[in-house]
N, C-alpha and C positions, 0 to 999 in steps of 0.2 A: 482568246473569248470574243465571241460571235458579238455585231453589232446589229442593234432593234432592224427590220425591215420596214423601209421607208415606204416600197413599191411595190401595188402587187404584180404577180406577175402576171405574164403577157394572154395568157389563155384565160386566166381569173379575169383582166380587163375585158377582152370580145365575150366573156360570158355577159357581164353586167351591159356592156353596149347591144347586146342582144336582145337583153331583159328588155328595155328601154326603148328600143326600136322597136320590138314587136309589139310593146303597146300601145307607143305612138301611132304604129300602122294600123293596128285592129280596130283601137277606141277611137281612132278618127281625130287627133287634140292636134289644135294648130302648132302648139308646142309642148317639149315634154323637156324637163332639166334636170337632173338631179347629182347628189355626190356622195361617197361614202369616206369615213372617220375611221382611221383604225388606231389606239391608244394616244386620242386626242389632235392627230393629226389627217389632214383629209390626204386621203390616198387616192383617194379616183372622182374623177365630174365626168359627166355626160350632156348631150341634149342631141335633141332631134327637132325638126320644126318642117314646117310644111315650105318654109319660102328658102330658097336654096341659093346659097353661099352665104346663109347664115345662121345664128343659133343662139341662143339665150345661155350667159357663162352662170359664174359662179354671184355674181354681184347683179344680175338684174332680178328684180323683184318682183313676185308673183304672191296675190292676195295668201296670205294661212286661214281664211277661214278661224273655228276653232281651234287650232293649237294658240292662239292668242288667250282661251283659258286658263291654258296653260301657268303663263306670266303674268295673271292677275294671281294664281293663286300663290307665286311666290311670295307678291306683293302683300297677301295674307301674310303666310309665314313669318315674312320679318317685322312686321307686328306685331304675330306674338311671341319672338325670340326676343326682340326689343321690350316683353312685359306692358304690352299697349292694351293687347288682349287677352281671350283664353278662346281655344277651339270650341269650348265647350259655354261657352257665353249664349246666350239667348242675342238674336238681330236687335232686338229693341235696346239692349243695353248702352250701341253706341249709335242705332241710327232708327231712333224711333218713328212710329205714325205709320210705319209702311202696312201695317196689318196681318203681318206673318211672322212679327217681333217674335214670336218662341220657338221659332223656326233658329237651331244651333249653329254658327258660322262652319261648325264642320259637314254638318249637315249640309250647307250648301255647297262646300268645298267637294267633298263626294258626290252629291245627284240623289242626296234621300230624305230631302225638305219637304216633299211630297209637293213639290210648287207643279205648273204647268212645262210641258215642254217649251209649247212657242207663246209669244208675246198677240194678243189679238191683230185679226186683219184689219186693214191690209199687209198682204206677207210682207214679213218686216226686212227681210232680207233684201229685197227689191224696190223698198219706199225709202225717200229719207229720215230720219231719225226726226227730224222736225216736226215728223207728224205724232211722234211720241214724246211731248214735252217734260211731260211729268212721270213719276213710277207711277202712277194709277192707270197710266197707258200703257204702261209695258204690263201691267201684272194683270189688268183686264178686271173682269167680277167675278169668273172662276179661275180661282188663284190658285186652291189648294186640288189637286186629284188624287192624293192619298195621305193617310196619317204620316204624321213625321217621323221619321226613324223608322220604317219600317221597311219600305223598297227600296230599289236605285229606281229613281224616272229621272233619266236625261233632261234636264230647265236651262234655256237659254236664261228667260227672267231670275233665272237662280245667280247667274252670272253678274246681271247687272247690277245687281242686290250689293253683289261683294266690291264690284269698282265701285258704289258709291260709297259701302263702307269704310274704301280705302281712302275715299275722298274726304269722307268727314274726320279722320282719326289722322288724317295730314294735314288737311286743310289747302288742299292744292288739286289739281285735276288729275285725274286718273292717268291722262298721258303724260305729264309731265314729272308725277311720281316713277311713272315706268321707266321712263328714259334716262332718272337722275339716279333711279335706285339699281336697276337692272340694265339698261343696254349699254350706256358707256361704261358702266365697272367690265360688262365682258366684252365689252370693243366690239358691239353690234350695231354699225354706223348703216349698216343697209338695213335696218327696222323701223319701221315707222305709222302711225296712224294711219298717213296721207301718202298716196303713192310720188316716189320719186326717181327721177328718170336714173336709169336707164328701166321700165317696167314691160311687164307684160299685159295687154290688152285680153281682157277676157271676152270670151265667146261661147256661146252656143251653135251647136253642131245640129244640124236638122237630123231627126232619126233614121229617116229614108230615102234622102241624099244629099250628095256633099257641099252642101253650101250653109254655109253661117250667118249668122247674127249675133251684132253684139249686144253686149248683156252691161247694165247698168252699173257705175261702181259710185254705188249713195254711200255717205257716210251717214254711220248708224246713230250717232246721237248716244242715248243711254244705252243702247244695248254693244256698245264699243268696246267692253272689257271680255263679252263673250267672242268677237267671233272679228275685231276691225283691222288687225293687224295687217300692215305688206312685209315680207321678209324677202330673201335671198338664201340658196344653198348654203354660200360659204357663212353667214350669219346661225342660221340654223343646224350646222354644226358645231359651230363653238356650241349654240344651246345647250345641244346636244353631248357633248361632252360635258358641261356644267352639270345638267341633271343626273352623268354617274356619277361624279367623284364630289361633287359641291364646289365652292369660291367663296372661302371665307370675306370678301368683298361683298359676296350678296346675301348664299346661305350656307351656315354650316355643313357639309356631310353629312351629319347628322339628322340636319331638318329635310334636307334631300332623302335622302333612303327614307325617313317619315312618310313624306309625298309617294312615295314607291309601292308603300304598305297596300296592299290590299284593301280596303273598307268595307264594299261592298261588293256583292256579285253583280254581272251583267242580267237588264231585262229579258226578257223574253225575246227572241228575235236580232237581240242586238251583236251586233260583230265581233265584240273584241269580249275578255275575258271574264276582267273587274276593273274594279274603278278606285283608286286611289284618293289623294287630295291635289285634286286637279289635272290627275294623267290618268291613261287607259291603260290597262293591263294585259297582254296576248299572250301566252300558253299555246306550244305547238313545237312541232318537232324538236323536241327535247329543251327547248332553251326559251326562257322568259324574255317577253319582248315588251318597253315601258314609253311611254310619249304620247302621243297625241294624234287624230285627224282630222283635218279640216275640210269644209267647201261651203261656198256664197256662190252663188248667179256667174257662172263664167271661170271658176276657179275649187280646183282639187289639192290637196295636199297631203302629206302622211310626213312624219317623223318618228322613229322608234332608235331605240340605244337597246343593244344586249350588254348587259352591265357584265357580265361573268365574261364574257367575249371580248369586252374592250370593241365593242364594233358600234357604230350607227351610220344608217341612212338616212335620208331625205328625199321624197321625189316631192314635183311641184308642176301642175299640168293648168293649162290655162282655156280647160274649158268645162263645161259643167254638168255633164255626163258623158258616160262614155269608157273609160277606163279609172280603176281604182289604182290610186296614190298611195295610199295605206299599202293597199296589198303589194305593190310594188316595190314600194321601201323594205318592208317586211322581206319580199324574194332577193333585195339586192344582198341584205345581210346575210340570209342562207348561204347564197349564193359566195360567198367571203368566207365565213367561217367552216363549210363545207369543203371548200378548194384549199384553203387555206389556214387552217388549223390552229390558233394559238399556240404558239411556241414557249414552254413555261419557265419562269424565271428561274436561275440555279438552285436549289436547295443550299440553306445557309443556318448556321446555328443562330440561337439568339442573341442580340448583343449582352454581352455580361451584365450591363447595368439591371438588365429585365430578368435576371435569376436568379434567387437564392434557394438555402435551403428548404426553408419552410414554404414555399413555394412548390420546390420539387417532392417535397414530403408530402403532398397533398395529391400528386399525379397517381395514376392506374386504376383498377378497376373500386368499384361502387355498387353497392344496393339499394336497389327500390323494392325493396321487397324479397323479391330473388328473380327479380330481373337485371343484368348483368349491365353496368353501364363503365364506360372509360372518361377519366378525364384527363384533359391534356391542354398543356401551356401555348401560348399563342401570344403575336407581339402584344406588346404594350403593357401588360403583366396580366394579358386579357386568359380566359379559360372557353376551352371546349366540354361538353359534357355528351356523349353520345351512345345510344343505346349499341351492346355488343352483338346485337342479334335480334332479329326482326324489324318492326316499324316500331320502333316507342321513340318515344318524345324527345326527341335533342336539340340543342340551341349552341350560339356562341354568349361569351359574356362578355361583357367588357366590364375593366375592373374601376374602384369608387375611391375615393383618397382613406375612407375610413374601412377600408381592406376588404368590403365586400363587392359582389359583381351583379352588376343589369344586364336582363337577358333582352339579346339582340335581333333573333327572330325566333319562328316557329310559337307552341304552344306556352311557350315562357320569355316573351316580348315582354320588358318593361318588369318581369315578377324580380327579385331580389334570391342569389344566391349567396349565405355567409358559411364561413367556419363555428361549428357550435362545441365549444372546448369543455373539458373537464376542469375541476378547481387545482388541479396538479399543472393546468398548461396543454396535458397532451391533447389531443384533437380527437374529441366523440364523435359527430359525425355534420353530415354538410345538409342544412335545411334550406331547402329550394320551395317556396312559399308553402311552407307548411307539411310539403314532403321531405321524408328525412332517408338519406342514401347514409348505410352504415359499409363498412369495410368485409363483412362476411354477412351472407344471410340471414337475417334473424340468428345472429349471434347474442346467446345469454347475458345476460349483463349490460348488452347493448341498448342506446335510446329506443325501442321499437316501441311504438306506439300500438297502446293494449297489450305490450309485452310478450314474452315469448314460453311456451309451456315449458312447464320445468321438465318434462319429460325429455326433451330433444327431439333429436332426430329419428326413427323409428324405419323398419318395414313394414312390410304388410304381416 
C-alpha cells in the first residue's frame, strides 16, 4: 500500500517558484503570493517581493475584488436550499422597489439579467460607498443594457442587488451573514470585509518608469457584495477545496456542483469560457477550471480549481496592473498536473449493500433506435449510460428512493431515467425523458415508438 503524496517534487516546486518569480519581475509588482492545494491539502506556497528580506506568507491579506461574488452566490444558494427562495423567483418577490424586479435570482447570479456592468460615475472602485447610499445611486438611470435572459453581460450592480437580497431575507448585514454562515464554518479566519494586519497595501506602478503610487482602499458600501473582501492564500485554498467537494456545514456537494454548471457562455472579448452561478468557468489544455478572478485598484487576484485533478491554485498581487494573477494561478495548476499527474485510486468492487440482482440485470447494452449504449453501475446505486461509439449523449445518474435515477450532467442533467416493466414484472425498456432504450435495436414486440415494420430487417 502506498500513502498519498503530501509534498511536491523539488523540480515541481522550482517550476512553481520560477513562474511566480517571472510574473513578479516582468509584471513589476511590489509583491506576489501564491499557493497550490492538492486533494484538500496545501502542498506549496511561495512569494516574491521588492523588499529584501521580507515576503508575504499564506496569512497575509490582499484584496480579492470580484472573488467576493462567489461568496455572495454561496449565501444565495443557502437561502434556496433552506426553501426561503427559488432561483426562478423575480427579484421583486423578495426585494421590492428596485425598478428591475422582473429579473430573476438566477439571472443575477449568472450575469444574464441584462443590467449595466458598472455603477454610475465617479469610478466606484476608487471612491467611498457613501457616495452611493441608495440602490438607485448604484443602478443609475440606464439600468438595463440588454433584455433579461438573452445574453451574458457581467454586472457589478447585479451582485449589489444579491447582497441586498441576502440582507432582506436574513434581516442582517451581508458581512455578518457571510461571517456566520460561510467564513466561520470553513475556518476562514483571515477573510474579512475590512483589512486586518498583516495585510498588503495596494499600489499603482507607473507604466513607463519604476515608480509607485499608493491606491486608495475604500469601503465600497452597497457595492461590497461585488468586491469588498480581503483574504489570504491559506483561506482561499480552503474555499477552493469547498468549491470542489462542498461542505454540509455550508452547501452540499450537489449545490456546489450546480454552481459549477455553466449557465451562460462568455460575452465577446471575455477572458473566461463561461459562467455558472457565481463561478467563472475556463476550459483549455484538456481541463476545466472553475473559480473567479478579481481586481480592485491596487490588487489583482485569481482562484481556480480543477475538480477532476484535485488541484487548486491561488495567486494574489498588490498592483493595479502589470500581471494577470488569474493566468498565473491557471499556470500553477497546469505545472502540477503535468509534472505530477494524479495517481488513481486502486480499483475496488462496489460495496455488497449497493448491488442486487435486479440492478445487475439492467447492466450491459441498450439501444436507442439503432444507437448502442452501455449501462453500468457506479457507487451509491447510481448508473452511467454512455454511447458505445460516436458522440452520442451520455450521462451519470443518481439513484432516487423511488427506484428512478436523476441525470447529473450533460444533455440529461435533471432528467429522469426509469425502468418500465411488463405486467409479469419483466423489464420492457428504459425510459429517459420519453426516449425509449430497448435491449435489441427495433426488436418486434418491443415498446418502440411508432412500431416496428412487420417485415423485419432485410437486405437490398
